[in-house]
C-alpha positions as CSV (number, residue, x, y, z in Angstrom):
1,X,23.1,-4.9,-8.7
2,X,22.1,-1.3,-9.1
3,X,18.5,-2.4,-9.5
4,X,18.6,-4.3,-6.3
5,X,20.1,-1.3,-4.5
6,X,17.3,0.9,-5.9
7,X,14.6,-1.6,-4.7
8,X,16.2,-1.8,-1.2
9,X,16.4,2.0,-1.1
10,X,12.7,2.4,-2.0
11,X,11.7,-0.1,0.6
12,X,13.9,1.5,3.2
13,X,12.3,4.9,2.6
14,X,8.8,3.4,2.8
15,X,9.7,1.7,6.1
16,X,11.2,4.9,7.5
17,X,8.1,6.9,6.6
18,X,5.8,4.3,8.0
19,X,7.7,4.5,11.4
20,X,8.0,8.3,11.3
21,X,5.0,9.1,13.5
22,X,6.4,6.8,16.2
23,X,9.7,8.7,16.2
24,X,8.2,12.2,16.3
25,X,7.6,13.6,19.8
26,X,6.4,17.0,18.5
27,X,3.0,17.0,16.9
28,X,3.9,20.0,14.7
29,X,6.5,17.8,12.9
30,X,3.7,15.3,12.2
31,X,1.7,18.1,10.6
32,X,4.7,19.1,8.5
33,X,5.2,15.5,7.5
34,X,1.6,15.3,6.2
35,X,2.1,18.5,4.2
36,X,5.4,17.1,2.8
37,X,3.7,13.9,1.7
38,X,1.0,15.9,-0.1
39,X,3.9,17.8,-1.8
40,X,5.4,14.5,-2.8
41,X,2.3,13.8,-4.9
42,X,2.5,17.3,-6.4
43,X,6.2,17.0,-7.1
44,X,5.9,13.6,-8.7
45,X,3.4,15.2,-11.2
46,X,5.7,18.1,-11.8
47,X,8.6,15.7,-12.4
48,X,6.7,14.0,-15.2
49,X,6.4,17.1,-17.2
50,X,9.5,18.9,-16.1
51,X,12.1,16.2,-15.3
52,X,11.2,13.6,-17.9
53,X,9.6,15.6,-20.7
54,X,11.8,18.7,-20.3
55,X,8.9,21.3,-20.1
56,X,8.7,23.6,-17.1
57,X,5.1,24.0,-16.0
58,X,4.3,26.9,-13.6
59,X,0.7,25.9,-12.9
60,X,0.8,23.0,-10.4
61,X,-0.6,25.2,-7.6
62,X,-3.4,26.2,-9.9
63,X,-4.4,22.6,-10.6
64,X,-4.0,22.0,-6.9
65,X,-6.5,24.8,-6.3
66,X,-9.0,23.3,-8.8
67,X,-8.8,20.0,-6.9
68,X,-9.1,21.6,-3.5
69,X,-12.1,23.8,-4.4
70,X,-14.0,21.2,-6.4
71,X,-13.8,18.6,-3.7
72,X,-14.6,21.2,-0.9
73,X,-17.6,22.7,-2.8
74,X,-19.0,19.4,-3.9
75,X,-19.0,18.1,-0.3
76,X,-20.1,21.4,1.4
77,X,-22.7,22.6,-1.1
78,X,-24.1,19.4,-2.6
79,X,-23.4,17.0,0.3
80,X,-21.6,14.5,-1.8
81,X,-19.5,12.0,0.0
82,X,-15.9,13.2,0.7
83,X,-14.5,9.9,-0.6
84,X,-16.3,10.5,-4.0
85,X,-15.2,14.1,-4.2
86,X,-11.5,13.2,-3.5
87,X,-11.6,10.5,-6.1
88,X,-13.2,12.8,-8.7
89,X,-10.7,15.7,-8.3
90,X,-8.0,14.2,-10.5
91,X,-10.6,14.1,-13.3
92,X,-11.6,17.7,-12.9
93,X,-8.0,18.9,-13.0
94,X,-7.2,16.6,-15.9
95,X,-10.1,18.0,-18.0
96,X,-9.0,21.5,-17.4
97,X,-5.4,20.5,-18.3
98,X,-6.6,19.0,-21.6
99,X,-8.4,22.3,-22.4
100,X,-5.5,24.5,-21.7
101,X,-2.8,22.1,-22.7
102,X,-3.9,21.4,-26.2
103,X,-3.0,24.8,-27.5
104,X,-0.1,25.4,-25.0
105,X,2.0,22.4,-25.9
106,X,2.2,23.5,-29.5
107,X,4.8,26.0,-28.3
108,X,8.2,25.1,-26.8
109,X,10.7,26.3,-24.2
110,X,10.1,29.5,-22.4
111,X,6.9,30.2,-24.3
112,X,5.3,27.2,-22.7
113,X,6.5,28.2,-19.2
114,X,5.0,31.7,-19.7
115,X,1.7,30.3,-20.8
116,X,1.4,28.0,-17.8
117,X,2.3,30.9,-15.5
118,X,-0.6,32.9,-17.1
119,X,-2.9,29.9,-16.4
120,X,-2.0,29.8,-12.8
121,X,-2.6,33.6,-12.5
122,X,-6.0,33.2,-14.1
123,X,-7.0,30.4,-11.8
124,X,-5.8,32.4,-8.8
125,X,-7.8,35.5,-9.9
126,X,-11.0,33.5,-10.5
127,X,-10.7,31.9,-7.1
128,X,-10.2,35.3,-5.5
129,X,-12.9,37.2,-7.3
130,X,-15.7,34.6,-7.9
131,X,-16.7,35.2,-4.3
132,X,-20.3,34.0,-4.8
133,X,-18.9,30.5,-5.2
134,X,-15.4,30.5,-3.6
135,X,-16.1,33.0,-0.9
136,X,-13.2,35.0,-2.2
137,X,-10.3,36.0,0.1
138,X,-12.2,34.8,3.1
139,X,-11.9,31.2,1.8
140,X,-13.9,28.1,2.6
141,X,-14.1,26.8,6.2
142,X,-15.9,23.9,7.7
143,X,-14.4,21.4,5.2
144,X,-14.8,17.9,6.6
145,X,-12.2,15.0,6.5
146,X,-13.2,11.7,5.0
147,X,-15.8,9.9,7.0
148,X,-14.6,7.0,9.2
149,X,-15.0,5.4,12.6
150,X,-14.7,8.0,15.3
151,X,-12.0,7.2,17.8
152,X,-11.2,4.0,15.8
153,X,-8.6,2.8,13.3
154,X,-10.1,5.0,10.5
155,X,-10.7,8.2,12.5
156,X,-9.4,10.8,10.0
157,X,-9.8,13.5,12.6
158,X,-6.7,11.9,14.1
159,X,-3.5,13.3,12.5
160,X,-1.7,9.9,12.7
161,X,-4.5,8.2,10.8
162,X,-4.5,11.0,8.2
163,X,-0.7,10.7,7.9
164,X,-0.9,7.0,7.0
165,X,-3.8,7.8,4.6
166,X,-1.7,10.4,2.8
167,X,1.4,8.1,2.9
168,X,-0.5,5.4,1.1
169,X,-1.7,8.0,-1.5
170,X,1.9,9.3,-1.9
171,X,3.3,5.7,-2.4
172,X,0.6,4.9,-5.0
173,X,1.3,8.2,-6.8
174,X,5.0,7.4,-6.8
175,X,4.4,3.9,-8.1
176,X,2.2,5.2,-10.9
177,X,4.9,7.7,-11.9
178,X,7.5,4.9,-11.9
179,X,5.2,2.7,-14.1
180,X,4.8,5.5,-16.6
181,X,8.5,6.3,-16.6
182,X,9.5,2.7,-17.2
183,X,6.8,2.1,-19.9
184,X,7.1,2.9,-23.6
185,X,5.4,6.2,-23.0
186,X,8.1,7.1,-20.5
187,X,10.9,6.3,-22.9
188,X,9.2,8.6,-25.5
189,X,9.0,11.4,-22.9
190,X,12.7,11.1,-22.2
191,X,13.4,11.1,-25.9
192,X,11.4,14.3,-26.2
193,X,13.4,15.9,-23.5
194,X,16.7,14.9,-25.2
195,X,15.8,15.7,-28.8
196,X,12.2,16.6,-29.7
197,X,13.0,17.2,-33.4
198,X,14.4,13.7,-33.7
199,X,11.3,12.2,-32.1
200,X,9.2,14.0,-34.7
201,X,11.5,12.8,-37.5
202,X,10.9,9.3,-36.3
203,X,7.2,9.6,-37.0
204,X,6.1,10.1,-33.4
205,X,3.5,12.8,-32.7
206,X,5.4,14.4,-29.8
207,X,2.7,16.8,-28.7
208,X,0.3,14.0,-27.8
209,X,2.8,12.5,-25.3
210,X,3.6,16.0,-24.0
211,X,-0.1,16.5,-23.4
212,X,-0.3,13.1,-21.7
213,X,2.5,14.1,-19.3
214,X,0.8,17.5,-18.7
215,X,-2.6,16.0,-17.9
216,X,-1.2,13.4,-15.6
217,X,0.8,16.0,-13.7
218,X,-2.4,18.1,-13.4
219,X,-4.3,15.0,-12.1
220,X,-1.7,14.5,-9.4
221,X,-1.9,18.1,-8.3
222,X,-5.7,18.1,-8.2
223,X,-5.7,15.0,-6.1
224,X,-3.1,16.5,-3.8
225,X,-5.3,19.6,-3.5
226,X,-8.2,17.6,-2.3
227,X,-6.1,15.8,0.3
228,X,-4.8,19.2,1.5
229,X,-8.3,20.8,1.7
230,X,-9.8,18.0,3.7
231,X,-6.8,17.9,6.0
232,X,-6.5,21.6,6.7
233,X,-10.4,22.1,6.6
234,X,-9.8,25.6,5.4
235,X,-8.6,26.9,2.1
236,X,-8.3,30.3,0.4
237,X,-6.8,31.4,-2.9
238,X,-3.5,32.5,-1.4
239,X,-2.4,28.9,-0.9
240,X,-2.7,28.3,-4.7
241,X,-0.6,31.2,-6.0
242,X,2.4,31.2,-8.3
243,X,4.7,31.0,-5.3
244,X,3.5,27.5,-4.6
245,X,4.0,26.4,-8.2
246,X,7.6,27.6,-7.9
247,X,8.0,25.5,-4.8
248,X,6.9,22.4,-6.9
249,X,9.6,23.3,-9.4
250,X,12.2,23.8,-6.7
251,X,11.3,20.4,-5.1
252,X,12.0,18.6,-8.4
253,X,15.3,20.5,-9.0
254,X,16.6,20.2,-5.4
255,X,15.6,16.5,-5.0
256,X,16.8,15.4,-8.5
257,X,15.1,16.1,-11.8
258,X,14.2,13.0,-13.8
259,X,14.4,10.6,-10.9
260,X,11.7,8.8,-8.9
261,X,13.1,9.5,-5.4
262,X,14.2,13.0,-6.2
263,X,10.7,14.6,-5.8
264,X,10.3,12.8,-2.5
265,X,13.5,14.3,-1.1
266,X,12.7,17.6,-2.7
267,X,9.2,17.8,-1.2
268,X,10.4,17.2,2.3
269,X,13.2,19.8,1.8
270,X,10.9,22.6,0.6
271,X,8.5,21.9,3.5
272,X,10.9,21.4,6.4
273,X,13.8,23.7,5.5
274,X,11.9,27.0,5.9
275,X,10.6,25.8,9.3
276,X,14.1,25.0,10.5
277,X,15.2,28.5,9.5
278,X,12.6,30.2,11.6
279,X,15.2,30.9,14.3
280,X,16.7,33.4,11.9
281,X,13.6,35.6,12.0
282,X,13.9,38.3,9.3
283,X,16.9,36.7,7.7
284,X,15.1,33.4,7.2
285,X,14.1,34.0,3.5
286,X,17.6,35.3,2.7
287,X,19.2,32.2,4.2
288,X,16.7,30.0,2.5
289,X,17.4,31.6,-0.9
290,X,21.1,31.4,-0.4
291,X,20.9,27.7,0.4
292,X,18.8,27.1,-2.7
293,X,21.4,28.9,-4.9
294,X,24.3,27.0,-3.3
295,X,22.5,23.6,-3.8
296,X,21.7,24.5,-7.4
297,X,25.4,25.5,-8.1
298,X,27.1,22.7,-6.2
299,X,24.5,19.9,-6.6
300,X,23.2,20.6,-10.2
301,X,21.8,17.1,-10.5
302,X,20.0,17.3,-7.1
303,X,20.4,15.8,-3.6
304,X,19.5,12.3,-4.8
305,X,22.6,12.0,-6.9
306,X,24.8,13.0,-4.0
307,X,23.2,10.4,-1.8
308,X,23.6,7.8,-4.6
309,X,27.3,8.6,-5.0
310,X,27.9,8.3,-1.3
311,X,26.0,5.0,-1.1
312,X,27.9,3.5,-4.1
313,X,31.2,4.5,-2.4
314,X,30.2,2.8,0.8
315,X,29.1,-0.3,-1.1
316,X,32.4,-0.4,-3.1
317,X,34.4,0.1,0.2
318,X,32.8,-2.9,1.8
319,X,32.7,-5.0,-1.3
320,X,35.3,-7.8,-1.2
321,X,38.3,-7.0,-3.5
322,X,39.2,-9.5,-6.1
323,X,42.7,-10.9,-5.8
324,X,44.8,-12.2,-8.6
325,X,46.5,-15.4,-7.8
326,X,49.9,-16.2,-9.4
327,X,51.3,-19.6,-9.7
């Protein structure tokens, strides 16, 4: 029964997101929805390493920057098709993740988090100072969207078309994350989170599986970075700072760590909530921080568990009660 409810819930979310552009009368909200879907991809990757493996990585924005700059530079400088550059970005981010992840995942706990924080800072500094290639703080402009039929069904200059393109990408990324989680690899990742020493005692080389989760999370972030760059058509290093990596961590925590739908809810929360608080002007960040603290305290398992609890109560309320007949 629970499995059926989960499937129905997933389908309902997909249908809702597919109909969302028709329900939005303000174009700015469509823009935020595209950004939120890009953050869904980033958060799903973060969830694999953080929610399922139990290792906090603070470098998702750095991997996102690698994907964004690689795709943009390849298309701008070398004239390579945008479709090819977007498809290649997960590979670039994954290769970098293998290089830095191999030594990093030999350490545990806070040491790993500190090392990934350092990687994000290094990536940010390189993007900022290697101005001959990245144009430094001025950033890259003139980035083109994927080619398509102008004014037609595949006109990626149209925000609605790009929304559906990113929606498909987010659904595929979520499905891939679900396949990994429900596979043998996913079960080992969960076992590592629960008791890594026991996994090692069982003869399983834990660091290989941790590296796998880290590399996949980097590939997700690199892919999302490419989608972001070709949507915004301008990027600079500021977008890929440590603050954005912390937003990815928050999205997983707020939505529900170690769940498939949690990162989806969390991604929309971290994108939309600050915008809805703009009315508070200078108090916006204080209110935002207070909300995050309260949610963490009173919803430690994330928003998804609260919604699941409410849904199960509604189902149990309408479920026919069994009566015991006496003769």
